[in-house]
C-alpha positions in Angstrom: 59.6 -130.8 123.8 63.2 -131.8 123.1 65.9 -130.5 125.5 68.5 -128.9 123.2 71.3 -129.2 125.7 70.6 -132.9 126.3 70.7 -133.4 122.6 74.0 -131.7 122.3 75.5 -133.9 125.1 74.6 -137.0 123.0 76.4 -135.8 119.9 80.1 -136.1 119.3 81.8 -132.9 118.3 84.8 -132.7 116.0 87.9 -130.9 117.2 87.9 -127.4 115.7 91.3 -128.0 113.9 89.6 -130.8 112.0 86.7 -128.5 111.0 89.2 -125.9 109.9 91.1 -128.5 107.8 87.9 -129.5 106.0 87.6 -125.8 104.9 91.1 -125.8 103.6 92.4 -123.6 106.5 95.8 -124.4 107.9 95.1 -125.7 111.5 98.4 -124.1 112.6 97.1 -120.7 111.7 93.8 -120.7 113.5 93.5 -119.3 117.0 91.8 -122.0 119.2 89.7 -121.2 122.2 89.6 -124.6 123.7 88.7 -127.7 121.6 85.6 -126.6 119.8 86.0 -122.9 119.1 88.6 -121.0 117.1 89.1 -117.5 115.7 90.3 -117.4 112.1 92.7 -114.5 111.4 91.2 -111.8 109.2 94.3 -112.1 107.0 92.9 -115.4 105.7 90.3 -113.4 103.7 93.0 -111.2 102.0 94.9 -114.3 101.1 91.9 -115.6 99.2 90.9 -112.4 97.5 91.3 -113.7 94.0 89.3 -116.9 94.6 85.7 -117.2 93.3 82.8 -116.7 95.6 80.2 -119.4 96.4 76.4 -118.7 96.4 75.0 -116.6 99.2 71.6 -117.7 100.6 69.7 -115.3 102.9 67.2 -116.6 105.4 64.5 -114.1 106.5 61.0 -114.5 107.9 57.4 -113.3 108.0 56.6 -111.0 110.9 57.4 -113.1 113.9 55.5 -113.9 117.1 57.3 -112.7 120.3 59.1 -116.1 120.7 60.4 -116.1 117.1 59.7 -118.5 114.2 62.9 -120.5 114.3 64.9 -118.6 111.6 68.2 -119.6 113.1 67.1 -123.2 113.4 66.0 -123.2 109.8 69.3 -121.6 108.7 71.3 -124.3 110.5 69.0 -127.1 109.2 69.4 -125.8 105.6 73.2 -125.7 105.9 73.2 -129.3 107.2 70.8 -130.4 104.4 73.0 -128.9 101.7 75.9 -130.9 103.1 73.8 -134.1 103.1 73.1 -133.4 99.4 76.9 -133.4 98.8 77.3 -129.6 98.6 80.2 -127.8 100.3 78.2 -125.5 102.6 78.8 -123.2 105.5 76.6 -121.1 107.9 77.1 -117.5 109.0 75.2 -116.4 112.1 75.2 -113.5 114.5 76.5 -113.9 118.1 73.7 -114.1 120.6 73.1 -111.2 123.0 72.7 -111.7 126.7 69.7 -109.3 126.7 67.2 -111.5 125.0 68.8 -114.6 126.4 68.0 -113.6 130.0 64.8 -111.8 128.8 62.3 -113.7 126.8 63.6 -115.0 123.5 66.3 -117.4 124.6 69.5 -118.1 122.9 70.7 -117.7 119.4 72.2 -121.1 118.6 69.2 -122.9 117.1 67.3 -125.7 118.8 66.6 -129.4 118.7 68.7 -131.3 116.2 69.6 -128.0 114.4 72.1 -126.3 116.6 75.6 -124.6 116.4 77.8 -125.9 119.2 79.1 -125.6 121.9 75.7 -123.9 122.5 76.1 -122.8 126.1 79.5 -121.2 125.5 78.2 -119.4 122.4 75.1 -118.1 124.1 77.0 -116.9 127.2 80.4 -115.2 127.1 81.7 -117.0 123.9 85.1 -115.5 123.0 84.5 -112.0 124.5 83.6 -110.1 121.3 80.5 -108.5 122.9 82.7 -107.3 125.8 85.3 -105.9 123.4 82.6 -103.9 121.7 81.2 -102.7 125.0 84.6 -101.7 126.3 85.6 -99.9 123.1 82.3 -97.9 123.2 82.5 -97.1 126.9 86.2 -96.1 126.7 85.3 -93.6 124.0 82.4 -92.3 126.2 84.8 -91.9 129.1 87.2 -90.0 127.0 84.5 -87.5 125.9 83.6 -86.7 129.5 87.2 -86.6 130.5 87.9 -84.1 127.7 85.1 -81.9 128.9 86.3 -82.2 132.5 89.8 -81.0 131.6 89.0 -77.7 129.8 86.9 -78.8 126.7 89.3 -77.5 124.1 87.1 -78.9 121.3 84.1 -76.9 122.5 81.8 -80.0 122.9 78.3 -79.0 123.9 77.4 -81.5 126.7 73.8 -81.3 125.7 74.6 -82.6 122.2 76.7 -85.7 122.9 75.2 -88.4 120.8 77.4 -91.4 121.8 75.8 -93.4 124.5 77.3 -95.9 126.8 76.4 -99.6 126.3 75.8 -102.8 128.2 74.8 -106.2 126.8 71.8 -106.7 129.1 68.2 -105.5 129.1 68.0 -102.8 131.7 65.3 -100.1 131.2 66.5 -98.1 134.2 69.6 -97.1 132.2 67.7 -95.6 129.3 67.7 -92.1 130.6 70.2 -91.2 133.4 72.4 -88.3 134.7 76.1 -88.6 135.0 78.8 -86.4 136.6 76.8 -85.8 139.8 78.5 -85.4 143.2 80.8 -82.5 142.8 83.5 -80.9 140.7 85.8 -83.9 140.9 83.2 -86.3 139.5 82.9 -84.6 136.1 80.4 -82.3 134.4 76.8 -83.1 135.1 74.8 -84.0 132.0 72.0 -86.1 130.8 73.0 -89.5 129.3 71.8 -93.1 128.8 72.7 -96.6 127.8 72.0 -98.6 124.6 72.2 -102.3 124.5 75.6 -103.4 123.0 74.1 -104.9 119.8 72.6 -101.4 119.0 75.9 -99.6 119.3 77.7 -98.0 116.4 80.9 -99.8 117.3 79.1 -103.1 116.7 77.9 -101.9 113.3 81.4 -100.7 112.4 82.8 -104.2 113.3 80.1 -105.8 111.2 80.6 -103.7 108.1 84.4 -103.1 108.0 86.4 -104.9 105.3 89.7 -105.4 107.2 91.8 -104.0 110.1 92.6 -100.8 108.2 89.0 -100.2 107.3 88.0 -100.8 111.0 90.3 -97.9 112.0 88.9 -95.6 109.3 85.4 -96.3 110.3 86.1 -95.8 114.0 87.8 -92.5 113.2 84.7 -91.3 111.3 82.3 -91.9 114.2 80.4 -88.7 115.1 80.3 -88.6 118.9 79.0 -85.1 119.7 78.5 -81.6 118.3 80.1 -78.3 119.3 78.3 -75.3 120.6 78.4 -74.0 117.0 76.9 -77.2 115.6 80.1 -78.7 114.1 80.5 -82.5 114.4 83.1 -84.0 116.8 84.7 -87.3 115.7 86.3 -90.1 117.6 89.6 -89.2 116.0 89.3 -85.7 117.5 89.5 -87.3 120.9 92.5 -89.4 119.9 90.6 -92.5 121.0 90.9 -94.7 117.8 94.1 -96.5 118.6 93.0 -97.6 122.0 89.6 -98.7 120.6 91.3 -100.8 117.9 93.5 -102.5 120.5 90.3 -103.5 122.3 88.8 -104.8 119.1 92.0 -106.5 117.8 90.8 -110.0 118.4 87.1 -109.3 117.9 87.6 -108.6 114.2 88.7 -112.2 113.6 85.7 -114.5 112.7 84.7 -117.2 115.1 84.6 -120.8 113.7 82.3 -123.4 115.3 80.2 -126.2 113.9 76.7 -127.6 113.9 75.6 -130.8 115.6 76.2 -132.5 112.2 79.7 -131.0 111.8 78.8 -128.3 109.2 81.3 -125.4 109.6 79.8 -122.2 110.9 81.0 -118.6 111.5 79.3 -117.0 114.4 80.5 -113.4 114.5 79.1 -110.2 116.0 75.5 -109.5 116.7 73.6 -106.3 115.9 69.8 -106.3 116.4 67.6 -105.8 113.3 64.9 -103.8 114.9 67.3 -101.1 116.2 70.4 -101.8 114.1 71.2 -103.5 110.8 70.8 -107.1 112.0 73.5 -109.1 110.1 76.7 -110.9 111.0 80.0 -109.4 109.9 80.9 -108.8 106.3 84.3 -110.3 107.0 82.9 -113.6 108.1 80.4 -113.8 105.2 83.0 -112.9 102.6 85.5 -115.4 104.0 82.8 -118.1 104.1 82.1 -117.4 100.4 85.7 -118.1 99.6 85.8 -121.3 101.7 82.6 -123.0 100.5 80.2 -123.2 97.5 77.1 -122.3 99.5 76.8 -120.0 102.4 73.6 -119.8 104.4 73.2 -116.6 106.5 70.3 -114.9 108.3 69.2 -111.4 108.9 67.1 -110.6 112.0 63.3 -110.6 112.2 61.2 -110.2 109.0 62.0 -109.0 105.5 60.8 -105.5 106.5 63.7 -105.2 109.0 66.6 -107.6 108.6 66.3 -108.4 104.9 65.8 -104.8 103.9 68.9 -103.7 105.8 70.8 -106.7 104.5 70.2 -105.6 101.0 70.4 -101.8 101.4 73.2 -101.7 103.9 75.3 -104.8 104.1 75.1 -105.7 100.4 75.3 -102.1 99.2 78.3 -101.2 101.3 80.3 -104.5 100.8 79.4 -105.6 97.3 77.7 -108.9 98.4 75.1 -110.3 96.0 72.7 -113.0 97.3 71.6 -115.8 95.0 68.6 -117.0 96.9 66.3 -115.9 99.7 64.2 -118.0 102.2 61.2 -116.7 104.1 60.5 -118.7 107.3 56.8 -119.1 108.0 54.9 -121.0 110.7 51.4 -122.1 111.4 51.5 -120.2 114.7 52.6 -117.0 113.0 49.8 -117.3 110.5 47.4 -117.6 113.4 49.0 -114.9 115.4 48.5 -112.4 112.6 44.9 -113.1 112.0 44.7 -116.5 110.3 44.1 -117.5 106.7 42.8 -114.2 105.3 44.2 -111.6 102.9 44.6 -109.1 105.7 45.6 -111.6 108.3 48.4 -114.1 108.5 48.4 -115.1 104.8 48.4 -111.4 103.9 51.4 -110.9 106.1 53.3 -113.7 104.4 52.3 -112.4 101.0 53.7 -109.0 101.8 57.0 -110.6 102.8 57.1 -112.5 99.5 56.4 -109.3 97.7 59.2 -107.6 99.5 61.9 -110.2 98.5 60.6 -109.9 94.9 61.0 -106.1 95.0 64.7 -106.6 95.5 64.9 -108.8 92.4 65.0 -112.3 93.9 62.5 -115.2 93.7 62.0 -116.4 97.3 61.4 -119.9 98.7 59.1 -120.3 101.7 60.2 -122.6 104.5 57.3 -123.8 106.7 59.0 -124.5 110.0 57.1 -127.3 111.6 56.3 -127.1 115.3 54.8 -129.7 117.6 51.0 -129.6 117.4 50.9 -128.3 113.8 48.2 -129.9 111.6 49.4 -131.2 108.3 46.3 -129.7 106.7 47.6 -126.3 107.7 50.9 -126.9 106.1 49.2 -128.0 102.9 47.1 -124.8 103.0 50.2 -122.6 103.2 51.9 -124.6 100.4 48.8 -124.1 98.2 48.7 -120.4 99.0 52.3 -120.0 98.0 51.8 -122.0 94.8 49.0 -119.5 93.8 51.6 -116.8 94.2 54.1 -118.6 92.1 56.4 -119.4 95.0 57.8 -122.8 96.0 57.3 -123.8 99.6 58.6 -126.7 101.6 57.9 -128.0 105.1 61.1 -128.1 107.2 61.3 -130.6 110.1 65.0 -130.2 111.0 64.2 -129.4 114.6 63.3 -133.0 115.1 65.3 -134.6 112.3 68.3 -132.4 111.7 69.5 -131.9 108.2 67.5 -134.8 106.9 64.4 -132.9 107.8 65.3 -130.0 105.5 66.3 -131.9 102.4 63.1 -130.8 100.6 63.9 -127.2 101.5 67.5 -127.5 100.3 66.4 -128.9 97.0 64.0 -126.1 96.5 66.7 -123.5 97.3 69.1 -125.1 94.8 66.4 -124.8 92.2 65.9 -121.2 93.2 69.6 -120.5 92.8 69.5 -121.8 89.3 66.3 -119.8 88.5 67.9 -116.7 90.0 71.1 -117.0 88.0 70.3 -114.1 85.7 68.5 -112.0 88.3 70.2 -108.9 89.7 69.8 -107.4 93.1 67.8 -104.2 93.0 67.8 -101.3 95.5 64.7 -99.4 96.3 66.3 -96.0 96.6 69.3 -94.1 95.3 72.0 -92.9 97.7 71.5 -89.4 96.1 67.9 -89.3 97.2 67.2 -87.0 100.2 66.8 -88.8 103.5 63.0 -88.1 103.6 62.7 -89.8 100.2 64.7 -92.9 101.2 62.6 -93.3 104.3 59.4 -92.8 102.3 60.4 -95.3 99.7 61.1 -98.0 102.2 58.0 -97.3 104.2 55.7 -97.4 101.2 57.3 -100.3 99.3 58.4 -102.6 102.1 56.0 -101.8 105.0 53.0 -100.9 102.8 52.6 -97.5 104.5 50.5 -94.7 102.9 53.0 -92.1 104.0 55.6 -90.9 106.6 55.2 -88.2 109.2 58.2 -86.4 110.9 58.1 -85.1 114.4 59.6 -81.7 115.1 62.8 -83.2 116.5 63.1 -85.4 113.4 62.8 -82.4 111.1 65.6 -80.6 113.1 67.7 -83.7 112.7 67.1 -83.9 109.0 68.4 -80.3 108.6 71.5 -81.0 110.7 72.4 -84.2 108.8 71.9 -82.6 105.4 74.0 -79.6 106.4 77.0 -81.9 107.2 76.5 -84.1 104.1 75.2 -87.2 105.8 72.0 -87.3 103.7 73.9 -89.3 101.1 74.1 -92.4 103.4 71.6 -95.3 103.4 69.0 -95.4 106.1 68.8 -97.9 109.0 65.1 -97.7 110.1 64.5 -98.7 113.7 61.0 -99.8 114.4 59.0 -102.6 116.1 59.6 -106.1 114.8 56.0 -107.1 115.8 54.3 -105.4 112.9 54.9 -104.3 109.3 53.9 -100.9 110.6 55.6 -99.0 113.5 52.6 -99.9 115.8 53.2 -103.3 117.4 49.4 -103.7 117.8 48.8 -103.8 114.0 49.1 -107.4 113.1 48.6 -109.1 109.8 48.9 -106.9 106.7 47.8 -103.5 107.9 46.6 -100.9 105.4 46.2 -97.1 105.3 48.8 -96.4 108.0 51.6 -93.8 108.3 55.0 -94.3 109.8 56.1 -91.7 112.4 59.8 -90.7 112.5 60.7 -89.4 115.9 64.4 -88.6 115.5 67.5 -89.4 113.4 71.1 -89.9 114.3 74.1 -90.5 112.2 76.3 -93.5 112.3 79.0 -92.1 110.0 81.6 -94.7 110.9 79.2 -97.5 110.1 78.0 -95.7 107.0 74.3 -95.2 107.6 71.7 -92.9 109.3 69.6 -94.5 112.1 65.9 -93.5 111.8 63.9 -94.0 115.0 60.2 -94.7 114.4 57.3 -95.4 116.7 59.4 -94.4 119.7 61.4 -97.6 119.5 63.8 -97.9 122.4 67.5 -98.7 122.0 67.7 -100.3 125.4 65.1 -103.1 125.9 63.6 -103.9 129.2 63.0 -107.3 130.9 59.5 -108.8 130.8 57.5 -109.3 134.1 58.9 -112.9 134.3 62.3 -112.9 132.7 63.9 -116.1 131.4 66.7 -115.5 134.0 64.3 -116.7 136.7 64.3 -120.2 135.2 68.1 -120.6 135.3 69.5 -122.8 138.1 72.9 -124.3 138.8 72.9 -127.6 140.8 75.5 -128.6 143.5 77.3 -130.6 140.8 77.6 -127.5 138.6 75.1 -128.6 136.0 73.0 -125.7 134.6 69.3 -126.0 133.8 66.8 -123.5 132.4 69.1 -122.3 129.6 67.3 -122.1 126.3 
């Protein structure tokens, strides 16, 4: 097994001003964070508004195993390979969260010879964007409790505060707590809880805003609570928006880094795809499309989560139109989901291919090679894809860098040409009732036979419709381990229903969150968390980071 950090130490990195200059950015205008990281002012996007866009390539995956199938690694390798083929290419990724980093999944900077660097800095505190999102959310939460403490002129019902505090760590003990205990001076006692920062609405607002002014409008529109009479209370009612914008003033600027091979990369913001919309910022993606001819981006987990939300939320709200889509598959994921059968691993892959086609694109399958794979299994997956009329390519960029993804890059270029006349299709209309939107996604994308609503969910539907939020797209939160909402149902399950437990509006972000299968918005650590492997030597060298 290659040690990714040792590989990085062997590779020379270009200074970030050189990377910026290659993109046509004025090195004097970028905002460096050391030698290898810089923020690019959001104004650079407005200055290029009239320039044509490059081709946007989405990387998604089949339903992953718990450790993931290397979607980020494939995204990086594909970007490097396009550059090796002489194309002007960039990569757009999400910022890693400390929750999974210290939990089970490891970092979010790729691996082997396909990494964005400096990996340790990106995986840890980076430039502080996660902290800015956490602080903006928690300031708003503090102002809500402070308002109630000092007379509650808005008539906020403490039982119906919907904004939750956040922290960027996995901590199940914070899911359901009480605050304001200990006497009159400590506030009004009420039930509360924490979400993980990537699941927060402020994170989604940052990811979907168009510019600084739009960031303010979206923050203002955040619903934070309801009154005793059932009327919504907004962030603007608490006069919190200006202070929140100050905390997010630097976070809105995209972060420029590079791959091991020098390919420019924006790594900016990081919502989860199982409990949020799972895409990097629209600002970074739109700017990358102005600066390069090909932009490779990813959406979290499989097509049923990240890709569906990428199309229905990010593309719909920002006007982005992808020209190609890649589905990452692995031999181990095929085996994990039941092997080479129509209802097992191959059935799972077939459903994800079908999902991309439903949105109007012809996908390419990237078979991410792992140590121990048998070439005969790769050939078996390729033949299966051929029978479905889909081109597949084995990607070995983990060990070979961009050179190992040349075949994949060539297939993607052919797909872009073939997709030239195709148009992105949406599976529901915004005018559809929320129940209809949910049902259309569940049936078409998950393969469900129907949807059931708990009593709390039915109450939420009535409340959201009453206040006009039923015209928003839906952001369905469910397990990433299955096409269904039951993590035990592997492969391609049939004859199942999706259970909706509750709904909550993210009016500032512009969607309604739909909680299914009792998914939690604050993950917990596994029995043996990755944090236990991390050590720091007397010389200061860190080991165990992944």
